[in-house]
C-alpha positions in Angstrom: 96.6 125.8 23.4 94.2 123.1 24.6 94.5 119.4 24.5 95.5 118.1 21.0 93.0 116.0 19.0 93.3 113.7 16.0 90.2 112.5 14.1 90.4 109.5 11.9 87.7 108.9 9.2 87.5 112.7 9.0 86.1 112.7 5.5 82.9 110.9 6.5 79.7 112.3 7.8 80.3 111.4 11.5 83.9 112.7 11.2 82.7 115.9 9.7 80.0 116.4 12.4 82.6 115.7 15.1 84.9 118.3 13.6 82.1 120.9 13.4 81.5 120.4 17.2 85.2 120.4 18.0 85.6 123.7 16.2 83.5 125.3 19.0 85.2 123.5 21.9 87.2 125.8 24.1 89.5 123.0 25.5 90.2 120.8 22.5 92.3 121.7 19.5 92.2 119.5 16.3 95.7 119.2 14.9 95.4 116.1 12.7 92.7 114.7 10.5 93.1 111.4 8.6 91.2 109.5 6.0 91.8 106.6 3.6 91.1 107.2 -0.1 90.9 111.0 0.3 94.3 111.4 2.0 96.2 114.3 0.6 93.2 116.5 -0.1 92.2 119.5 1.8 89.7 118.9 4.6 87.5 121.7 3.2 87.1 119.8 0.0 85.4 117.0 1.9 83.5 119.4 4.2 83.0 122.8 2.6 81.0 123.9 5.7 84.2 123.7 7.7 86.2 126.0 5.4 86.0 129.0 7.9 86.1 126.9 11.1 88.7 127.8 13.7 91.9 125.9 13.0 90.3 123.5 10.5 90.1 125.3 7.2 93.7 124.8 6.3 94.1 121.2 7.4 94.9 118.5 4.9 93.7 114.9 5.3 96.6 112.6 6.2 96.9 108.8 5.9 95.6 106.9 8.9 98.8 105.4 10.3 100.4 105.4 13.8 102.9 108.1 13.0 100.2 110.6 12.2 98.2 109.8 15.4 101.2 109.6 17.8 101.5 112.3 20.5 97.9 113.4 20.6 95.9 113.8 23.9 92.7 112.5 22.3 92.0 110.3 19.3 88.6 109.9 17.8 88.1 106.9 15.6 85.3 107.7 13.2 85.9 104.7 10.9 83.7 102.0 9.4 82.9 99.0 11.6 85.7 96.5 11.7 88.5 99.0 10.9 89.1 100.8 14.1 90.4 97.9 16.2 93.7 97.7 14.3 94.3 101.4 14.7 93.4 101.2 18.4 96.0 98.5 18.9 98.7 100.8 17.5 97.8 103.3 20.1 98.2 101.0 23.1 100.5 102.5 25.7 100.3 106.0 24.2 98.3 107.4 27.2 95.8 109.0 24.8 92.1 109.0 25.3 90.7 106.9 22.4 87.0 107.1 21.6 85.8 104.6 19.0 82.6 105.7 17.1 82.6 102.3 15.4 81.2 99.0 16.6 84.6 97.2 17.2 84.6 97.5 21.0 80.9 97.6 21.9 79.9 94.0 22.2 80.8 91.7 25.1 80.3 88.4 23.5 83.0 87.3 20.9 80.6 84.9 19.2 78.0 87.5 18.7 80.6 89.8 17.1 81.8 87.1 14.8 78.2 86.3 13.8 77.2 89.8 12.9 80.4 91.5 11.8 82.9 88.7 11.1 86.6 88.5 12.0 88.1 88.3 15.5 86.6 90.2 18.4 88.8 93.1 19.5 87.6 93.2 23.1 85.2 95.3 25.0 85.6 98.9 26.1 83.5 101.0 28.6 80.2 101.7 26.9 79.7 105.4 26.1 76.1 106.1 26.9 76.4 108.3 30.0 72.6 108.3 30.8 72.5 104.6 31.6 72.9 103.8 35.3 76.5 103.5 36.4 78.0 104.4 33.0 79.0 107.9 33.8 81.2 106.6 36.7 82.9 104.1 34.4 83.7 106.9 31.9 85.3 109.3 34.3 89.1 109.0 33.8 88.7 106.2 31.2 91.3 106.0 28.4 89.2 103.8 26.1 85.5 104.4 25.3 83.2 102.6 22.8 80.6 105.1 21.7 77.2 103.4 21.0 75.5 103.1 17.7 72.8 105.5 16.6 69.9 103.1 16.7 71.0 101.5 20.0 71.3 105.0 21.6 67.7 105.9 20.7 66.3 102.5 21.8 68.3 102.3 25.0 67.2 105.8 26.1 63.5 104.9 25.4 63.3 101.4 26.9 66.0 101.0 29.5 64.1 102.9 32.3 60.8 101.1 31.8 62.5 97.7 31.6 64.5 98.5 34.8 61.2 99.5 36.5 59.6 96.2 35.6 56.8 97.9 33.7 57.1 95.8 30.5 58.0 92.3 29.5 61.6 91.7 28.4 60.6 88.8 26.1 58.4 90.8 23.8 60.1 94.0 22.5 59.6 95.4 19.0 61.4 98.4 17.5 60.7 100.1 14.2 63.1 103.0 13.6 63.6 105.4 10.7 67.0 106.9 9.9 68.2 109.5 7.6 70.5 108.6 4.8 73.7 109.8 6.5 73.4 106.8 8.8 74.5 104.6 5.8 77.8 106.5 5.5 79.2 108.5 2.6 80.3 105.7 0.2 78.4 105.8 -3.1 75.5 103.4 -3.2 72.7 103.1 -5.7 70.1 102.8 -3.0 71.1 106.2 -1.6 70.9 108.2 -4.8 68.6 111.1 -4.5 66.2 109.7 -7.2 66.0 106.4 -5.2 65.4 108.0 -1.8 63.2 111.1 -2.5 59.5 110.4 -1.9 60.2 106.9 -0.5 60.4 105.2 2.9 61.9 101.7 2.7 62.7 98.9 5.1 66.1 97.2 5.1 68.0 94.5 7.0 64.7 93.4 8.6 64.1 90.0 10.3 67.0 90.3 12.8 69.7 90.9 10.2 70.7 94.4 11.3 74.1 94.5 13.0 72.8 96.8 15.8 70.4 94.1 17.0 72.8 92.4 19.4 74.0 95.8 20.8 70.5 96.8 21.6 69.7 93.4 23.2 72.9 93.6 25.2 72.1 97.0 26.6 68.5 96.3 27.3 69.3 92.9 29.0 71.5 94.8 31.4 68.8 97.3 32.2 66.1 94.6 32.6 68.2 92.2 34.6 67.0 89.3 32.4 67.4 88.4 28.7 65.7 90.7 26.3 64.5 89.4 22.9 64.1 92.2 20.4 62.6 92.4 16.9 64.1 95.3 14.9 63.0 96.7 11.6 65.0 99.7 10.4 63.6 102.1 7.8 65.4 104.5 5.5 63.7 107.8 5.4 64.1 110.6 2.8 66.0 113.0 5.0 69.8 113.5 5.5 69.9 113.1 9.3 67.8 112.0 12.3 66.3 108.9 13.8 62.8 108.4 15.1 62.5 105.1 17.0 59.2 103.7 18.0 59.7 101.0 20.6 56.9 98.8 22.0 56.8 96.1 24.6 54.1 94.0 26.3 52.7 95.9 29.3 52.7 94.4 32.8 49.1 94.2 34.2 47.5 97.5 35.2 50.5 99.7 34.1 49.4 103.2 33.0 50.8 106.0 30.9 51.6 107.9 34.1 53.8 105.0 35.4 55.7 104.8 32.1 56.3 108.6 32.2 57.3 108.5 35.9 60.0 105.9 35.1 61.4 108.1 32.3 61.2 111.2 34.4 63.0 109.6 37.3 65.8 108.5 34.9 66.2 111.7 33.1 65.2 114.6 35.4 68.8 115.6 35.8 70.1 114.7 32.4 71.0 117.7 30.3 70.6 116.0 26.9 67.4 114.0 27.4 64.0 115.7 27.5 60.7 113.9 28.4 58.1 115.9 26.4 54.8 117.0 27.9 52.2 114.3 27.8 50.6 113.9 24.4 53.5 115.8 22.6 55.3 113.3 20.4 59.0 113.6 19.2 60.0 114.8 15.8 63.5 114.5 14.2 63.3 118.2 13.1 63.4 119.3 16.8 66.7 117.5 17.5 68.6 118.1 14.2 72.0 119.5 14.8 71.9 118.9 18.6 73.0 116.3 21.1 69.5 116.1 22.4 67.1 113.2 22.7 63.3 113.8 22.9 61.3 111.1 24.5 57.5 110.3 24.9 55.6 107.3 26.2 52.0 106.0 26.3 50.3 102.9 27.5 48.3 101.3 24.7 45.7 99.5 26.9 43.8 98.3 23.8 46.8 96.3 22.6 48.4 95.8 26.0 51.6 97.4 24.9 53.9 100.3 26.0 54.8 102.7 23.3 58.0 104.8 23.7 59.2 107.0 20.9 62.6 108.7 20.8 64.0 111.3 18.4 67.7 112.0 18.0 70.1 113.3 15.4 71.9 110.2 14.3 75.1 112.3 13.7 74.7 114.1 17.0 73.6 112.1 20.0 73.8 109.0 17.8 77.5 109.5 16.9 79.7 112.6 17.1 77.9 114.5 19.8 77.8 111.5 22.1 81.5 110.8 21.4 82.4 114.3 22.5 80.1 114.1 25.5 82.0 111.0 26.6 85.3 112.6 26.0 84.3 115.5 28.1 83.5 113.2 31.0 86.7 111.2 30.7 88.8 114.3 30.6 87.1 115.9 33.6 85.6 118.7 31.5 82.1 120.1 31.8 79.9 117.5 30.1 78.0 120.0 27.9 81.2 121.6 26.6 81.1 122.1 22.9 77.6 120.6 22.7 74.1 122.1 22.3 70.7 120.9 23.5 69.0 123.2 20.9 68.2 121.9 17.5 68.4 123.9 14.3 65.0 124.9 12.8 63.4 125.0 10.4 
């Protein structure tokens, strides 16, 4: 019997992906799964692919309340933004490791939280992106972890090293990123119907309206050592999962492709989940699907005077469930790669 685990929001896409990964984890045993409207139904009804999974096929979704979560060694909160803070407060003093996949504990500025999400700020937890300088040390032994958002993960992995190296200007950063439909959650929405999505790529929440904008600016500002201003345009792509983020920033004079790649190589040479692709080979979401990997590439566009860094991740993997499990492994003193794969599923 390993450490006991509870997963809230288990009927959603991120919750389902987390359970898929936990089913193959040798040290963590899922004993409780909770949900809101689907409480009382079998887990396999929400996630048929888990019907034969070790210890999961017979579980029933329970209501998300303190009594159901009490006594677990690890609790993953895979809930919509704004809902996890109240549950986390009920777990204070429990001694459990709590990993929040939502946004409730990511931001440091209360005013920014209120502006983008509304309601009172719940406080800030250690930020769960281990590849950023110093973050892995903060996560070791932590009892509370805020897992980053999917877009912010891809953008931080692409731009943090080149900003830290002073190769690009912090005041002129532009990101255009395409996400699969699972990034919008599992609630029924007309815009996510198959007939609306198939054969179409559409922009949404452009012009600084997307809630991940302040999280990206917060992370990149720390990396750059000076305020970063970012223009972000998210795109909805006709695929179930994956993110492809194309990040550009004004080049410092005389900066070359080789220098951009050297900064990325120095940052990720020893990172198991981040791969700098050979020069000229550009990332594709197909290569990272089903994995906890990030594929990165960079080039200096000397014609336009801009650095171009492109990152591909699985939004449900490195962008959510995989990253949460990676952080939990670190906090618990387990091998970081336990239960996770660097290999995508193809075709």
